[in-house]
LOLUMKE-8821 format. One line per 4 residues: number of its first residue (from 1); their letters; for each residue z, x, y of N, C-alpha, C. Coordinates in Angstrom, 1 decimal. Each point is the difference from the previous one (the first is absolute). Last residue first. Layout:
<recs>
NUM = a = Z/X/Y/Z/X/Y/Z/X/Y; ...
</recs>
This chain:
<recs>
61 = lfga = -6.4/156.8/134.9/-0.7/-0.7/-1.0/-1.5/0.4/0.1; 3.6/2.0/2.9/0.4/-0.7/-1.1/-0.6/-0.8/-1.2; -0.8/1.8/4.8/-0.4/0.8/-1.2/0.8/-0.1/-1.7; -0.7/-2.2/4.9/1.4/0.8/0.0/-0.3/1.1/-1.3
57 = hqgi = -2.6/-3.7/1.2/-0.4/0.7/0.7/1.2/1.2/-0.5; 0.1/-3.4/-2.8/-1.3/0.5/0.2/0.1/1.3/1.0; 4.0/-2.7/0.3/-0.1/0.3/-1.3/-1.4/1.2/-0.2; 0.1/-3.3/3.2/0.7/1.2/0.3/0.2/1.0/-0.9
53 = ywsi = -2.2/-4.2/-1.4/-0.9/0.9/1.3/0.8/1.3/0.7; 2.1/-3.0/-3.5/-1.0/0.7/-0.7/-0.5/0.6/1.3; 2.9/-2.7/2.0/0.8/1.3/-0.7/-1.3/0.9/-1.2; -1.2/-4.3/2.1/0.6/1.3/1.2/0.1/1.2/-0.6
49 = gglv = -1.0/-3.9/-2.7/-0.9/0.9/0.5/0.7/1.1/0.9; 3.0/-2.6/-1.6/-0.3/0.8/-1.0/-1.5/0.5/0.4; 1.8/-3.4/2.6/1.0/1.3/-0.1/-0.6/1.2/-0.9; -2.3/-4.0/0.5/-0.4/0.5/1.1/1.0/1.6/0.1
45 = avvs = 0.4/-3.2/-3.7/-1.2/0.4/-0.2/-0.2/0.9/1.4; 4.1/-2.4/-0.5/0.2/0.9/-0.6/-1.6/1.0/-0.3; -0.2/-4.5/2.6/0.9/1.6/0.6/0.1/1.3/-0.7; -2.0/-4.0/-1.3/-0.8/0.9/0.7/0.7/1.0/0.7
41 = wiig = 2.0/-2.7/-3.3/-1.1/0.9/-0.6/-0.8/0.5/1.4; 3.2/-3.2/1.0/0.9/1.2/-0.4/-0.7/1.5/-0.6; -2.0/-4.6/1.6/0.3/1.1/1.3/0.7/1.1/-0.9; -1.1/-3.5/-3.1/-1.4/0.5/0.7/0.5/1.2/1.4
37 = llvl = 3.1/-2.4/-1.8/-0.5/0.6/-1.5/-1.0/1.1/0.8; 1.4/-3.9/2.5/0.9/0.9/0.0/0.1/1.3/-1.2; -2.9/-3.6/-0.2/-0.6/0.6/1.6/1.2/0.9/-0.1; 0.7/-2.6/-3.7/-1.6/1.2/0.2/0.0/0.8/1.0
33 = grfp = 3.4/-3.5/-0.1/0.6/1.5/-0.7/-1.1/0.8/-0.3; 1.6/-4.2/3.3/-1.6/0.4/-0.4/0.5/1.8/-0.6; 2.8/-5.1/1.8/0.1/1.6/-0.3/-1.3/0.2/-0.9; 0.2/-3.8/3.6/0.4/0.2/-1.2/0.1/1.5/-0.3
29 = krdt = 0.9/-1.6/4.6/-0.8/0.0/-0.5/0.4/0.0/-1.6; 3.1/-2.5/3.4/-0.5/1.4/-0.4/-1.2/-0.3/-0.7; 4.1/-2.2/3.7/-1.4/-0.3/-1.2/-0.5/1.6/-0.2; 5.3/-1.4/0.9/-1.2/0.4/0.7/-1.6/-0.5/-1.0
25 = enfg = 6.0/-1.4/1.1/-1.5/0.0/-0.9/-1.2/0.2/0.8; 4.8/-1.3/1.4/-0.4/1.8/-0.2/-1.0/0.0/-0.9; 1.1/-4.3/1.3/0.2/1.0/1.3/-0.3/1.5/-0.5; 0.3/-4.7/-2.7/-1.4/0.9/0.0/0.5/1.0/1.6
21 = ssly = 2.7/-3.4/-2.4/-0.7/-0.2/1.3/-0.8/0.9/0.0; 2.9/0.4/-3.9/-1.1/-1.2/-0.2/-0.6/-0.3/1.5; 3.8/3.1/-0.2/-0.9/0.3/-0.5/-1.1/-0.9/-0.5; 3.4/-1.9/2.7/-0.5/1.6/0.8/-1.2/0.3/-1.4
17 = nevr = 2.8/-3.3/-1.8/-1.1/-1.0/1.0/-0.5/1.0/1.0; 2.6/1.7/-3.6/-0.8/-0.4/-0.7/-1.0/-0.6/1.3; 4.1/1.1/1.3/-0.9/1.6/-0.5/-1.0/-1.0/-0.6; 3.2/-2.8/1.5/-0.8/0.4/1.3/-0.7/1.4/-0.8
13 = kmde = 2.1/-2.0/-3.5/-1.2/-1.0/0.7/-0.3/0.1/1.1; 3.6/2.4/-2.1/-1.1/0.2/-0.7/-1.3/-1.1/0.6; 4.2/0.1/2.3/-0.4/1.0/0.1/-1.5/0.1/-1.0; 2.7/-3.8/-0.8/-0.8/0.1/1.6/-0.8/1.4/0.3
9 = kslk = 2.4/-0.5/-4.1/-1.4/-0.8/-0.1/-0.5/-0.2/1.1; 3.1/4.7/-0.6/0.4/-1.5/-0.7/-1.6/-0.9/0.7; 0.5/5.3/-1.8/-0.3/-0.7/0.8/0.7/-1.5/0.1; 1.7/4.5/-3.0/-0.9/-1.1/0.3/0.2/-0.8/0.9
5 = dqes = 3.0/3.1/-1.4/-1.0/0.3/1.0/-1.3/-0.6/0.2; 4.4/-1.2/-3.0/-0.2/-0.1/1.8/-0.9/1.0/0.7; -0.1/-0.2/-5.0/0.2/-1.7/0.7/-0.1/0.1/1.1; -1.5/4.8/-1.5/1.6/-0.7/-0.5/-0.6/-2.0/0.5
1 = m = -3.4/4.9/-2.0/0.7/-0.8/1.2/1.0/-1.0/-0.3
</recs>
């Protein structure tokens, strides 16, 4: 970036005021990786069970 593309001090102050105002902040719950892993494992297990059931009744297993 060249020197001309940078914001002036006044514009930079406006940007900092807007970002620090909290207007766009949302409260979120903490990320729970183990819950996500459990959900994914459950879905894979259910799909695997369905495919085993279909294979059993189709005569492939």
